[in-house]
N, C-alpha and C positions, 0 to 999 in steps of 0.2 A: 306895573309899567309891563308894556308889549314889547315881545323880544324883536318884533318887525323895527320897532323904532331905534333900539339901540344897532338894530344890524345895520339899517340904513344911516346911520349917525358912522360908519366906517367908508374910508375911501381907499379906494386901490393905490397902493405906492408905486412909486417909481423905481426904486432902487432892488439890488437883490435879485433875485427869483423873479420873473415874471408874475406880474396881477397879485391876489391876495387881499387881505382885510385885516387892518387894525382893528379889532375887537376889544369893547371891556370885557375886564379877565372875570369880574364877579369871583375871586378865588379868596378873598380872605375874610367872608365870612364861614368856609369850613377849615381854617387854617388857626384859629383864635385857640386852640387849646391843641395839646398832644391826640396822636390817636388813640383810642381806647381800643382795650381787646374784648369784643364780645362775648358772654358769657355763652355756657354751653346751652344746646336748646335739645329738647324732647327726641325732637325729630328732625333730622337730616333727607334731602330729595338733593338724589344725583344723576342726573341725565345723562342717557348712553348715546347721545347724539353727537356724534362728530361733526367736523366742520366742512367737511365734505359730503356730507349728506348721507354719510353709511352709520354703521351701529359699532360700539363697542362691544365684546363677547364679555358678560358675566363670568366671574371666576368663583362665582358663592352661588347660595342656594338659599331659599326661604326658610327661615328658622337656623341658619348659622351664627356663630358668635363670631366676630370680629374685633380686631383689636386697632386701634389708632396707627395710621401709617400701613396695613395692611391692605395689599393690592386686592382691590375686587371686583378688574372689568382690564380688560385688555385690548389693543388696538388689532382690528380687522385688516386692516389696510395701513399704508405707511403714512397717511395724513392722520392716523391716528396718536390718541395718546393713551399709555397705561392711568388706570385712576386707583385712588386709595380713599380707605376708608377716615373720615375726619376726627372720628373718634371711636371709642371702644361702645359697641352695644350690639343687640342680635339684626340679623337684615328679616325686616317685617313683611318684605311685600318686594316684589319688582315686578312693575306693574306701569302703564303710560299716567304720565302726572302732566301738569301744566309746564311748559319750558319754555325758557327767555329765547325765541327766535321771530323773526320779523314775520314768517308764517300763521303766528298764534297758534299752530297745530302742538296738541299733545305729542310726548317722547316717553317712550321705554325708561322707567327710572327704577332704580334702586334705592326703597328707603329703610333708612335703618333708624331704629328705635334706641337712642343713647341709653346706656345704664347711668350712667353720671359719675364713672370711676375715670372714663379719660384715660383707660392703661394703654400705654402705647407697646407697639412689638419694639423688639430690639432693635436699636438703629444700627444701621449700616455701618463698616468700618471707613475712616475718613479717606481720602483721597487728594494728592496734589499732584504739581508736577514731576515727582518721582516716578509717577504713571506712567506709561504710556499713552496716546492720545485718546486711542479708539477704544480703552476698558473707561476713561473718562466720558465717550458719549455714549457709552452701554450704561453708565451710570445715570448721565442724564437722561437716557430713555427710558429707564426703569423707574424714574421719580417723578415721571410726566410733564417735566418743565415746557411749557411753552409761551410765545412771545406773549407777553401780558398787555402789549401797549393797545391793543384790541382786535389783530389778526387771526394771534392765535395760532402760527405754525410751529411746528414741533422744534422746539431749539437744536436737537442732536442730528439733525437734518440738515440743518443750517449751516454748524459748526463742521459740517463734513467737508467743507469745500474751502480750501486756504487762503489764504488772502492775506494784503501787507495792511491793512490798514482795519482796527477793531473800531467801529462808530458806537458810540453809547448815545441812545436817545432822551436825552431831559428835559426836552425842552416843555411836552405837555403843555402846546398851543391850545387847544380848545377850553372855549371859559366854561367857568364853574368846576371844571376839575380839579383836584389838587392831591389827589394821593400820594403819583409818584414825588411831588412837593415834601409832602410831610414823611415819607419812608427814607429821601435822599437825607432829610435834616436827622431822624433816627438810626439811620445805617449805612452812613456814608461809608465806613471804612469796610465792610460787609459787601459794599456794591463795588468798591475798588479792588478788591479781593476777588469777587468773582471775574470782574474783567481780566484780572490776568490770567486766571485759571482760563477763562476762555482765549486770549489772546495765544495761551502756550498751545491750546488744542489745534488751533488755526495757523500757529506758526506766524503771527502778525509781528511787526516790526514798530508798528506805533496805534495807540491806544488813545482816541481821542473823544473825551464829554462835551456835546453838544447841549446848551441849556441856555433858555429865554434870562432876559434881564433885569425880569420882576419877580425871581425867585431869591430876594438875595439872600436867607438864612441858608438856603439849600447851596447855594454858589460857596457861601463860607464852609459850609462842612465839607463838601468836596475837597475844595482849595486844601482845609485841613488832613482829610485822608490820603491826598494824594502826595503832599508832604512826607505825612507817617510813612507812607507806601517806601519812598525812596527808589520810583522807579520811573528814571527818564523818561520812557517810554510813552507816560502817560501826560496827556495835555488836556486843558481845560479851555473850551470854545464856548465865550457866551455872548448869544446874538438876540438882536434888536427883536421885541415883543410885533410878532406878526403871524396870522392865521393863513395859511399854515405849515408853518416853519417846521412842525413836528411829524410830514410825511417825511419820507428819508428820500425822496431825490432833492426836497427844498432842502433839508438840511445838510445834505452833502454839498449842494451849490452854496449853502451860507458858512458853511463850517471849513471844505476841504477847494472851495473856489473851482467845482469842480461843477459842469453841468452832461449828464449823462444823455446821449441820445434817445429818440423815441423807443426804439425796439431794443434798447439796451438793459442787462438788469445790475444791480450793483457790484455783484458777484463779478459779473465780466470785466468791471475796473477795478478787482481786486479789494475791494470793500467790502465789510461785511456789517450791517447795524441790528442792533439790539437794546431793547428798553432798556433802563434802569433796574427795573422791578426785575426783571428776567436775569439780570446780574445775583441782585440778590438771591432770587430760588437756587441758581446753580450754586451759587457758595451754599446753601443750606444742603442742599443734596452732594456734592462733592467731600465738604470739610464736616460738617454735621453728620450726614447720613439721612436727613429728613428729607421724603418724599414733598409734592406740591398738595397741600391740603389746608392751604388759609391763603390770603393777598390784603391788601389795603384796598378798602375802599372807600369815595366818598359820598356821603349823604346829602345832598346841598340841595339848593333853589329857594327858590321864595316860597314856593309850596311846603318845605317841612318848617314842622316848627323849630329844632335844634339842628341846623346846618354842622357835620362834623366829619371827620375819618375815623374809621372803624379798622380792625384787623379781624377778620372773619373768616370762618370754616369754610370751604366748600360745601355746599348743599343748604347754606344756613336758609329758610325760608324767607322772602322779601317784605312779606309782611311784620315778621320779627324786627326784622332791621326798622322798617319805616316805626314801629313801635317802640325801640330803643331809642330812634331820634326824638322821642316827643310826639309822633303821629303827623299825621296828613292833614292838612288845611285844606278846608271845601273849595270846591271849584278851581282845584289843580288836576295836572296830568300825569302822568309819570313815565319818563323817558330812562331808556339803557345805555347809557352814555351820556353825550354833550350835546349842546343844542344847534350842533352842527349837524353831528353825523350820528344822532343817536333813532333810535329804535321804539316807538310806542309799545310799552309793556302793559295789557289789559289784565293780566294775573298776577295778582301779588300770594299767591301761591308756590308759585314756582321758587326753586334754591336756587342761588347763583352758582355761576358758570366759575372756569378761568379766566376770563376774558373778562367778568363785569368788572368796572372800573367805579360807575360811577350808577348808583339812584338819582335822577335829577328829576325833582318835583316842580313843575311850572305852570304859571296862572293860564287857565283856557284859553288859546290863543281867538281872537275874531274870526268869524267865517267872512271870507274875501273870496270870491266868486274869480276863475281864472278867466282872463278876456285872450284875444288872438296878440299872436306875436307881432310887435310892429318892428322890429327886428332893431333895436336901439342898438344892438353890440355891447349892452353893458356887462353882458355874462362874459363874451368873448375878451374884453378888457380886463377881467376879475379872476379869469381862469387862471390857476397857476400852474397849469399843464401845456397852456397855450391850443388851447383845445378851441372848437366854434360850435359852443352848445345848441344855438339855434338850430344850425343844420343837423346836428345828432336828435335835435327835438324833434323835426321833419321826417327824418329817418325812420325813429323811432316808433313813431304813428301807426308807420306802414308794415315795420320791422322787415323793411331794406337790407336783408343780410351784409349784400355787397357795399353798400353806401356808408354801412355802419361802419366796417372793417376800414374801410376806404378813410373813413373822417376819426379812426380811433379810439373807438366805442369804450375798448378794454384798457384804454391808457387813463380813463377819466379814475380819480382816487373817491368819488363822491362825496368831497368836501363840504359842497352845499353851497358855496360860494354864489354859484351862477341863479340858483333858486331865490337865495336872500336879497339878491340884487335886481331880480327882475321887475318892471313896473306893474306887469301883467298879470304877476302873481302866478305863473303856473310851476307846477310841482316839476322843475326840470329832472330833478334826482328822480324822482319816483317811475318818470320816464322811464331812463338810463338802467336803474336797477332792473326793471321789468325786462328790458329788451335784454339785458346780459342772462339774464335767468333762463330765458327762450331759446338764445343762442346758446348757450350751455348744454341745454337739455337737448337742444338737435345736435352739439357736437358728441355729446354723451352717446347719442342714441346712434349717432353715424360711426363713433369708435366701435359700441358695441356692435352695427356691425361688420366693420371694417375686421373685430378680431376673428368676429364668428365667421368671415370670411375666410380669413387667414387660416384659422381652423380646420375650416373642409378642406384650404386647397391641401394647409398642413397633412391631413391624413388622406385624401389622394394621394398625394405623394408616396407618402408612408405606404398605402397598400400597392403603388404601381414598384416602389421600392425593394418592399419585400418579394410580389409578384416576380420580378426580374431576379432577385437572390435565389427566390427557388429555384426559377428557371436556369440560372448559371450553375446553381448546386447539383441539378438532375442532367444538363449538360455535362459537368465535370464527371459525375458519375458513370455515365454512359461512357464517354472518351476511357476514363481510367479504366471500365469492363474490358471495352474495346483494345486498348492497349493491352491487358495483361490477358486477354484471349489471343491478339496477335504477338505477342512476346513469345510463346512459345510454339506457333505456327509451323517452323521447320521440324522441329522433332515432332511434335504432333501429326503434321502432315505425312512425315516419314513413317512414324508408328502406325499411323492409318491404311499408309500405302502396303507395307509390309505384311500388316492385317488383314489386309483384303485379297492379296496376292496368297498367302495362306492356306485363308479361306478357299479361293478359288482352287487349288492347288489337290487341296483336300478333297472337294466337290468332285474334280476332275477325277481322281483316282479310284473313289466309291463307285462313280457311274462304270468308268471302265473296268473295277474288279466285278460289278454286279453283270456287266453284259459280257465280259469275255471271259471270266473264271480266274482263276490262276496259273501261273507256269510254272512245270514242275523242269528244272535245266538238269535235274541226272536224268529224267525218263526222255526231254525234248518236247512234251507234251503238256497240252492247257487243260486243266481239271473244268469243268462246267459247273459252276455254282448250284446248289438247290433252288430251282424258284420261290419255293416258300422262304427260303432263309434268306436269297437277295433283296425279295420284294418284290422281281419280276413276275411273281405268279399274278393271279388274278388283279388285285392289289397293286400291285407295283406302278411306281409313277412313272410317266409319260416323260421324255428328255426335256421338253419345254417347261414341268413341274420341277424336274429336277434342276434345270438351270436356274427358275426360280427361286427356289429353296437356297443354292447356293448364293444367288443374290442378296436374300435375307439377309443371311450368313454372315457376308464379308458388309453389311450394311451394320448390322449388330456391333460388329469386330470393331466396324469405324466410330460409331457412337462410342463404345466403351474407350477406344482409344482417345476420342475428343474429351471425353468426360475424364478421363485420367491426365491429361494434360491441363484442364481447368483446373483440377483440384490441386496441382502439385505449383498453379499459379495462384491460386486463393489463398488468404492468410486465416489462420486456425478459426477467426470467426465466422469467417463466410463456409471453411470447407465445412463445420458444424453445422450451418444454415442447410448447404448443398445437400451432406447427409442426410438430415432430416427430412428436406423434399424428396429425396429418393426413396427413403423409408416409406413417408406416406404413399407415394406412387405405387411402391412397389406392394402396400398394404391393398391399395385401391385394385389395383390389377387380381391380384388375389383373391380378392370378394368379389371380382368379377368374373372370374375362371370359376369359380366356386357356384356361384349362380348361375354361369354357363352351364356347368356339369351337373346341377340338379334340373336344370328345366331339359335337357338332353336326357336324363334317367327317365324322367319321367315323361318326353315324348315318346321313349324306346318302350317304357312299359306300355302308354297306351298303345302303341302298334301292335305289341306283345300281345296285348288283351283282346283288341280288334281283328287281330290273325285269328286267336286261338276259337273268338268268337263265332267269326267267319267259317272256319272251317268245322266247328260242332256244325253250324247251319246247314254248311254243304255236306256233310254225313248224314244228318237227317232228311234231308231233298233226298239224296240219292237212295235211303233205307224206306223213304213214303214211295219214292218211284218205283224202285225194284216189288215192294210191297202191291202198286195198282198194278204194274205189269204182270205178277204172279195171278192175280186176283183177276186180271182179264183175261189169262190163258184158262186158270180154271174154267171161269163162265164157261168161255168159249167150248174147251172141250166137253164141259158139262150137258151146253146147247145142241153142240155136233152129237153128241152121243143118242140125246132126249130123240132130233129128227132124226138120227138114222132109224131109233128103234121104231118110232111111229108111222114115219113116211118117209121112204128114202126119193122122193121125187126132185127135191130142190136142195140135196147134202150140198152140193157143191160151191153152190151161189152162196149158201148162209156161211160156209166156212172161210169162204175167201173174204166176204165180209167182214166176218169176226176178225181173221187174220191180220188184215189193212188197219182197223180199228186197231187193235192189238200194237201195231208196229207204228202207228202213226201217235200213238200215246207213249212208246218207248221213246220215240224218237224228240218229242216233245220234252220229256223228263230228260233225256242226255244234253238238249240243246240248253234248258235251264241251269240243269248243272255245271254246263260248260262256262256260260256267262258268269254264274255268280263266282267260279274259281277265279275267273279274269278280272271282275272286280276286285276280289279278295287281293289278288294278284299285284294288280294295279297301283291300291290304296297304300299295298306294304314296301313298293317301291316309285317312288315319286320321281327321282331322277334319274331312273332307267326306264321310262315307259316308253321312248322311241325302240330298247333295243328288246322290250318284250314281246314287241306287237308279230313278230315272226311267228317265234314258238308257238304263241298261243295259237294263231291261225294254223301252223300241223298238226298242235293237239284236235284244235276242231273237226278241221279235216279227217284226219284217222278215226276218230269217233263218228264221224259220220259215215263212214267207208265200214266200220266194224258195224253202226248200225243197220246199213243198207244190206249188208253180206246176211246178217242174222235175222232181216227181214225175208231175203231169199231162201234161207234154209227155212226157215218156219213156212212158208208159201209150199215149198217143195215135199216138206214133211207131210204137210197137209193133205197135197195131190195124190204123194203114196199113199195116204194113210184113207182118202177116200177112195184108191182105185182098189185097196186089199180089203175094204169095210164093204164094196160094193159085190165085190166078187165071193165073197163068203158069206152075204147077207142072208141068203135061203138056209145056210145049216145051221150058223150061228148066232140068230137072234135074239136068242136068250140067252148067249155066255160072253155079252158086251162087257157085263160090269166090272168083272177081273181084270179085262185088258187097260180100260179108263182108268181103275184105280192104279193101274200099276205105272199109266203113262202118267198119271198124276202126279206119284212118287218123282218118278224120273225129271219130270218139269219143276217141280219143287229143288230139287237136285243142283238142276241147272242153273235155275235162279239164284240160288244159294252161291252156285262156284262163282256166276256171272258176278254176282254182287261183291263176294270179295276179290275179286280181280279187279272191278272198279275202284273198290276203298283203296287197294294197294296200290294203283297206277294214279288217282289223287294224292295220297301221301307222297309217292315219289314225285308225283309234279309239282305239288305243294313246295317238298325240299328243295327242289332244284328252282322254285323263284323264289323264293325267302336268300339260296345264295346268288342268286344272280342278283338280288336287291341290295345285298353290301358289297359285293364285287365289283369289279370293271366293267364296263363295257367288252373288252375281251375276250372275256372269260364266259360266254353265252352257248360256246356252240358245243362244249361237254353235254352240258344239261339238256341241252335241245335235242342232242342224238338221243341221250338216256329214255326220255318221255318218248320220241319215234319209236325205240326198240320195243318200249314199255307196252305201248298204244297196239303196235302191229303181233306182238305176244297175245295180250288180251286178245284182240280179233279173230287171230289162230284157233285159240284155245274154244271160244265162243263158235266157232267153226266147225271145230273137232268136234265138240258137245251135240250140236245139232245134226250133224252127220250119225253120230252113233245114237243116238234119239231114233231119227229115221231107220236106220238099218234094224233099232230093236224092234220098233212100231210094225214094220213089213215081216220081222220073223212073229210078231205075235199072231199078227192077222193072216199068215201062213200056215199056224198050227191047227191041229183038227182039235175040237172042242172038246 
């Protein structure tokens, strides 16, 4: 039998909700015998893929031993569910495996090798209406209860909303599927009890069971369970068979006679809808402490040898279930779910999940090519949501998001009625699913971009806020410091003014005492201070320097007073920090002072060494000059004597020339010595260069005068000697050797005395120059006068010696031989 044949046999109904089809049930083939408990399998495959596309987080590792009911994975998102081991065994692997998913892609899965013991973990303690609702919800969430009707929405999240009516969906409208029917027959009391606990959690005042009229045994079991519960809140509503009456909107319209707006949810109307199998799982979790590890499953269709219902563990491979039902017939295909909303499954190695309610094996359909839409509007007439499938088809082909939203694409429940009644055989539902997937992906990308933008903006706002807070704190600190410093301004200013006045008075008193001396009231006189004691000696400060020193002292006093005032206003911690900073500054200043002192000592030592070296050089130069002069004089006398003895024709000219040469040499040596002495004096007192120019010029001038006088005396003595030599030449030509020797000795003595006088004058002038370099400019008058007197004395001594030599020479020349 072709599926399209019996699908086209249905016709839209005109009562109840809009559209819909009355389809052949095909349920009896799997309800002829009670549900069988499927035996343990050696291997279980549990997918970690969540309904929202995210992944569960494993709580176990490869090689771990697990017990039945032990948690092996936890949710990573609010839409996730806890996952538990269906039996005891070893975690053989955590790897990608085939999965039950419309994409056909493999999913990361936990593989358990069963040990055959089926040893269960200790059950959780039972909970009932005496437990707060939030604790019941936590138990339901921990046990991994999900909507078992096909959507797989977390039950705990649904029960978080309060409602007036709790609607239990037992319609099971899709053909071939009969697992809920068999479960109601066998566990009606547990389902009713689970509904009562759920109503307690959401504070529902009414519990309504909705079931189609083609399930008489299930209806009877429910009636009996409701009567046994003695709960007046519970009602049973039997609705006619009509696809898709099992959808929540249609069931609400059929049982409660309410039609929800297109943009409203059932919770908005105070209604919460749950599947009957979910109520059985809630009962087991709360009262028995057993997590969701098994479910009822229909294995049916024309392609299976033995259609039936089984109670199977989650993760049981599909191939094992098909084999347990007698195997698959040739030329058939496998669907997960019913013929209208089921998805093709290509791999039988995948393990069943929590939302797997049916393994449907049907004959392969005949290939029928799709043709163009003729706009017959059959799809619109049959749509239970009152949509326009033909318009959605056109806009889905081009993925026009605005138009798809305008024609309410996401209201489509994918029931498949439109595709089943389409004479053009267009796979309308597949178009809608692809469009929904693309729009959801775009929405996720947009939401991710918005979240990233929000994070960026939040970060920028946080950085700006932190910067503003830091600025405010800094400003507050500055204002606090300013207030503390200004708080004691009155006392601080007064202390500063008093300290400044006291410093000024002390400075003026000190200056007055240094200048005027001490007044004696007994005698009425004023004793003048000693210049060396008062500092008015050459190194005394000028009035301007004294005023500067007073100002410096006053500034120091003001700074000390301000510092003391600030320390009085500071806290102990701030005072400690200020003292620490003061100590550091003092240490740095002390180090700088020591370094400056060392540099000054080094400079002074170098200056002293330079002075000593220059002094030694000057003495050596003076000695060499004296030697040269003595040698010149001796050579001149010897030559003159020789010339007088040999020939007296030109004695005067030769003697005069030699005397000029000796005088020129002496003059040159004197100038050289003066220049060297000036250079040494100038390098030892750089700051007093201008003050030394005048005394140096005087010394040079006196030296030149002394040299000129010595030259004149030498010339005069030479002329007198020539005259005496000429007058007695005839008589005493043979007796000149003795007077010449005497003259030579006298010349040497005179040169030695002149040399000693020169050394003495140089030392005295040097001492006076050093004193002038260290003292102030006002103290140069005394050393200059001393140098001038010494120069005059030296010149007088030289002149007297020259005169004495001349007289001696005259006496020697006048005596008879």
